[in-house]
N, C-alpha and C positions, 0 to 999 in steps of 0.2 A: 628905406625899407619901413619907417615908422616904427621903429622898436624901443622900448620903454628905458631899456639898457643902455642907449647910443649915449652919444656925447665924451663927457671926460671919461666915464667908465672904462669907454669905449677906446681911449686913447690911452689910459693906462693899461689896459689889457694888451694891447698892441705891442706896446713899447716894452711892457715887462716880459711878453712873448718871444717878441724879436732879440732882445736880449738875452734870454738865456739860448737862444740859440745858437746865439751868436758866441758865449761864453763856453757852451758846452763842444760846440767844432774847435773852439781854438783850443781848448783844453784835451780833449781826446783823437783831434784826427790830425793835428800838426805834425805831431811825433813821427819821425820815418820816412816823411815827404819833402822830397829834394827837388826845390824850385827850378834846378839848373838841368832837369833831364826828364823830356817829353814823357816819358811813361810810366815815370813815379808821381808826375804832377797830372797828369791828363788821366792815366788809366789806375792809379791807386795802386802802382807798383804789379798790376795786373794778380792782384790779391785778394779780390772780393770775394769773401766767403758766402754760403747759403744764405747768412738774416739779412745783411746788408744789400746784398745783388738783388734779393727778393724786394725787400722796399724800397730799394734806389728804383727799380724797376716799376712797382706800384704807384708810388709817388710822381713819379713821371707820367704814368698814363693815365692818370687820373686828378684832374685839376681841379679848382673851385668851380667850374662850371658843371662839373658830376651834380654836386651836393644843390647850389641853386638853381641850374638850366632846366637839368634833367626831369625834376618833380614838374615843372611849370610845361613842359613840353608833354608828360603823361597827365597834366589835367585836361590840357587841348586834345590830345588823341586817343586818351583812353589806354586799351591796352593792348593796341596797335602799336605799341614804343615798348612795349617788349623786345621789340627787335633791339633795342639798344645792350639786352645782354646778351644776347650772342653773338652780335658783332664786336664787344668786347672779349670776348673768348675767342673769335678768330683773329684777332691781335697774335692769340698765343700760337694759335693753329699756323700763322704768316712765320713768327719767329721757327717755328720746329721745321718749316722747311728748308731753312739754310743755316739757323745761328749756331746747331752742334759743328757742323761742319766749317764755317766759317771761323769759329773760333778752334780748333783742330789749328786751320792754317794761319790764323793771327798769331796767334804761339809758336808755331814754327819760322815764321817771318819777320816776327817783331812788330805789327803792326799799329799803328798809333791812330791813326782816322782812318774814316772809310775808304778817302782815296787812296789810301797805300794798295789798297784790295785793287783797284781798276790799273794803279801801277804797274802791278805785278804780275797782274792777270791777262792785261791785254797790252802793254807796254806800249800806250801810244797816247801822248800829249793832248790831243783832242777829246781823243775819249774822256782822261782822265778832267779836263776844263772842261768839257760840258757837265759831268757829270756831280763836279764839286759845285758848280754854277747852279744846278736844278736844288742839290741838299742846300743849297747857302739860303736859296730864294726860301726854301720851306722853313728853313730854321728864323728866315727873317722878321717872316710871316707870320711865324707864330711867335714869336719872343714879342711882336708887337701887339697881337691881341690879348698876349699873357697882362702888359703894360697898362693897357687901357682896362683889363678886368680888376687889375691889382688897385687903380686907381678910383675905380668905382666902388669897388667894396671897401677901401678905407673912407673914401666921403662918405658912403652910407651909415658904417658901424661908427662913426663919430659924428653924423648930424651935421657933417662940415667944419667940426671945429677943426681938424686937419684937412685943410682942402686937396682937390684933386692933385694938384704936383708936387705938394709938399709930401704926402702920405707916399707916394712913390718914390721919389727920392729919397728917403728916410729908409723904408725896407730893401730898394736897390743897394743903398750904403753898406748895410747890414750883409745882404748878401755877396757883396762885391770883397769885404772884408776877408771874409771866412774862406772865400773862392780862392781868392789871392793867396790866403795862407796856407791853405790846405789842397786846396785841388778838388780831384774827384772823391778824395776820401775823407774829405768835410763834407763835402756834397750830399754823398752818401748817407752820412751820420744825420745830418740835416733830414735827409728824405725819410729817415727811420722815425726819428720823433714827429714829424710830419705825418706820416703815414699812421701811426697809432691814433695819431688825437683825429686823424679822419674816419676811420673805419669805428672807435668807440665814440665820434659825435653823430653819425649818420644811424648806427643801430639805439643809442640813446634817443635821438629825436625821435626815431621809430615807434619805440616803446610807447615814448610822453603822448604822440599823436594817436598812438590805437588807443590806448587808456582813456584819453581826453576828447576824444573825437570822434572813436567808435571803429572798429575792426574793418579790414579788408573784405570780410562778408557781406557786410551790412553797405559800405560804400558802394560796392558791385550792386548788389539789390536798387541800391536808388539809383543808380546810371541807367541799370535797364529799363527804368521808369521813365526818369529825364533825358536820358540822352543815349537810346537802343545801338545809334550806331558805333558808339564808343564801346563797346563790346561784345561785338559784331565781328565774322571772319571779313578781314580786308578784301578788296577789290583786286583784279590778278594784278591790273598796273601798280598797285601798292606792293603787291607782293612781291615786283619783279624788283621796282626801288628798293625793298630791303635787302633782295639778293645782290643789286648793285650795290648796297653798302656795306655790305658783309667783305666783298673784293676790296673797295675802294680802302676801309676803314683796317680793314685785316692785316692787307700786304704795304700799305700807306704807313701807318706807323708804327710796323716791322723794320721800318726802313730808314725811319728816323736816324739823321748822325748819331743825335744824344743817345738812341735806343743800341745801334750798332757799335757804340765805341764801350755799352754795356756789354756786350756778347765778349768783346775784348779783353773786358778787364776781371772777366769773371776767374777764379782762381782755378779752374779747371772745368773740363767739359762736363764730367757728371756733376758737379756744381750747377751749372748753367742748367741742366735740364731739370735738376730738383726745384730751383727758384722757379722755373717754367711750368712745370707742374703743378706748385703750388698756386702760382699765377692765373691756371687754369680758373680755377675756383672761385675767384675773388670778385669778377660780376657778379655774381650770387650774393655777396655781403658787402655791395656798394649799389650798383647799376640794378638791381633788383629790388634792394631797399628804397632807394630815392624814387623808383618806379611806384609801390606799393603807398610811399607818403605824397606823393602827386594824386594817387587814385583816391587815397583817404582826403587829400584837401577837396575832392570836387563834393564831399559829403560836407567838410568843414563850411567851406565858403563856395556854395555853390551860384552860377549865373556872372563870374567873372568873364570880362570879354580879354581880349590876347592881351595888351599890355597889362591890365591888372593882374592876369595869370603870371607874369613876368614874375612879381613880387609875392608869388604865394607863400614860400617859403619864408620870407620876414614876416609877412601877416601871421604864418600858424607858429612863429616864435615869438611874436609878440604877443598871441594869446597864450601860448603855453606860461612862458616869462611871466605874466602877470599871477598867476594861479598862487606859485610859492618863492621864497626864496632861492630854493635848491633848484628850482627849474629856472629863475632867472640866471641865478653864474654858470648853469650848465649851457643855456643857450650863448653865455658871453664865449663858452670856449668853444661852441661848435662854430659859431661865426670866426672866432681868431682861428680855427681850423681851417676855415676858407680860404683866407688868407694866407695861412702857411702853406695850403695846398698849390696856391696860386704862385709862391713863391719856390717851392718845391719843383715845379714845373720850368720857371723863367730861371733858375741856375743852373740846371743841367741845359738848357738852349744856349745859356751864355758861356757856358766851359766850353762846348760841342763848337761852339763859333768860333771863340778863341783858338782850340784848336785849330783847327781848317785854316785861320789866319795865320797864327805860325807855322803851322808845317808845311800847308800846302801852296801859300800864298808867299808869306815872306821866305820861310826854309828852300821853296825848290823854283821859286821866280824871280823876287827881290833880289836875294842873297845865299846863294846855293852852299857859302861855305862858310856862312854862320854855324855856329857851336850850338848846343841844344840849350844850354842857360839864355843866350842872345834869342832863340826861338821862342823859350817861353815868355822872356820878359816881353818880346813886340804883340804877341798872342795876346799878353794880360791887359797893355797897353791899348792894343786898336780895339781888343774887347770891350772897354768902359768907352773908348770914344764910339764905339757903333751904338752902344746902348743909349748914350746921351743922346746921338742922333734920332736914334728913333722914339725917344723920348719926346724931342720936339713934335715929331708927326705924331706921336699918340695923343697928345696935350691937345691938338686942334688940327685933325685931321684934313687933308682937303679932300674934297667932294670926288672930286677927279680919281681918289685913290681906291675908292669903295670897290670898285669891282676888281682891281689888282689884288684887295687884300683876301676879296673869296678864294682864290687860288691858294690850296696848299697842298692837299693830299694829289690832287688832281695831277700837278707837275712833279710832284715829289716822288710819285707811284711810277715816275717812267725808269727809274733808274733800277727797278726792282728786277727788269728780266737780266742786268748784270749779275745778280746773283743768283737769282731761280736757275737760268739756262748756265749760269758762267763757271758756276759751282760743281756741275753734274756734267757740261758736254763741253769737250776740248773741241769741239768744233763751231762753236762761237766764235767770230770773228771780229777783230776791230771794228771792220768797215758794217758789218750786221750792228752791234751794240750801239754806236753811234748814230746810225742815221734811223734807225728804230727809236731811239730816244728823242731824237728832234723831231721825226713825225709825232711821236706819241705826244708830245710836249706842244708843239702846235696844233695839233686836233682839241688838245684838252682846253689850251689858251686861247681858239678861236670860237668853242662853243660856250665859253663863258663870258668873252667881250661882246657877244652877237646876243646874251641873253637864252640861248638856248643849252640851259643848265642840263637836260636830263633828254634821252630819246628814248620813247615809248617807255622810262623808268630807270633807263641804264645811262649813270653820269657820266659828263665828260671824258673824265678820267679814267673809268672804265674802259670805254669805249679808246680811248686813246692807248692804253695799255694792251689791248686787244690789236689794234694795228701796230703799236712798237713790237709786240713779238711775231706778227707776221713779217714785216721788214727786217726784223733781226736775223730771223732764217732762213728767209730768202736769197735776202743780201749775202749769208754765211757762205750757203750752199754757192751762190753766182761767184762771190769773191772772198774765196777762202783766205785763211792765213797760208803762208809759207809751212811746209812740212818742220823747217827750223821750231817757228812761233809756234806752231801746236804741240811739238814737243816740251818745250820751254812752258806752255800753258799746261802744260800735264804735269809737269813738274810740280807746279804750285795747287794742285789739287788736293784734296781731303783724301782721296781715294787712296794715295800714294803715302799717308804718312798712319801709322800707328801710333794712336794716342795712349 
């Protein structure tokens, strides 16, 4: 990133920040957490209040890429990248379609992992297995991305003083310690600290950029002169692509396993709704802010090509840090926040993976007689092993895996009908939901691997979701569940529960 403060100052800042996170979480977030209870360890006793729930949702949704990658995209696309603001709002819309109802059901039946919903609603090992595999794939993909981003961020901020792999190992070790000791409660507290740093960092960066490089108005006028295509209304196919993104991200991000577990962990339905309503405003304080930073960057550093624009935030930080000592240390805080944002996403993914491994793989398949303490311990160990396996891949990823890495939302979104329809329609059968998920995942995967990632602006995952819904509904009418199974399903619905 060519920053003046990189090197040993970066090393010291990262170490101190990481140790502060570790010390705070160990001191405040381990009391009252039982490492022999699935609900206590993985869901913080289902007692996350409005503040912690809000920040853990926020920090999970916004990673370091929001701060570094989004301004670069805005630089290249111009105001067309405004789409990033509403599609982050659409994630909240996605939650509101099913989250309050799912929360009530999870409270009634003591759900720990998303797979518990599939068990209760469909009572089918095949449905639960396919859904678990799709969710685990999405988590593994997401975790791999975060590990690569974490290594690159550390290496950039420290100018290679801390090599890529050693930086990742250090931060992963910090994360695994507080996660091992405090579970979701520790993760939520770390997310709170990181979330505050992210918000303060991006807002402060915007103010400094506005003062030193010119206002949004002057940058827009400049763009209209040098690149008018970046300020005009997009073409129809681009608009269709926006709509596709809204569906893909809005629903896909809402059904991430670590997001679903936060729905379970809320202390009440009222708390969940309050946190989600507050989250609806955060894209305007984060995504919109970094969009403006990218637009201002077109005036500060005009004429950058694609690869150069990826360094835009670093170049702007470099120029700002050189102006004063106060700016220097603020930029240091900002980039520590970028790394912290990556950590806050990573710890959530690792914890969710651990819960899937402990409860759904070990507890239901390998050793059904295991007690909760054994499940938690096994999940921790298996999670650590999996992290280090992915670290080996992230260190030197084989070229043949590049296409596999691109599949994430496209596959994950295929579990959505099981929630969106399953929570409201007792007629959704296990046969319909099973073959719907399979059909949608196959179509999305085929489009990705053949290089046809969109069709007339629509992503493969969205087309797969449409096929998924059609197959699920049609097969549910052709192969309905038995009356006894439908009655059992109806008993698990939220409309039979009064909160």
